[in-house]
Phi, psi and omega in degrees: 000143181272138177283113184263353180095164185291333184268009183272351182252143177268002178082006181247132177278138175268121182235145175236127174272174185300321181294323179292320178295320178295321178297316179296318179297318177298320178296321178294321177299319178297314179301325181274357178086015179262071185295328179296320178289324178296319179294321177297322177294321182293324183275346183289000000 
């Protein structure tokens, strides 16, 4: 990891819950043309 200095953080943690991660994975499947996998992610 690169040392960005003390003023590089806004003090807020970025968090992803499981539903957000599944949504992101489905979006990547769509981008790659795997619509069947994206639909399976959407229905899970």
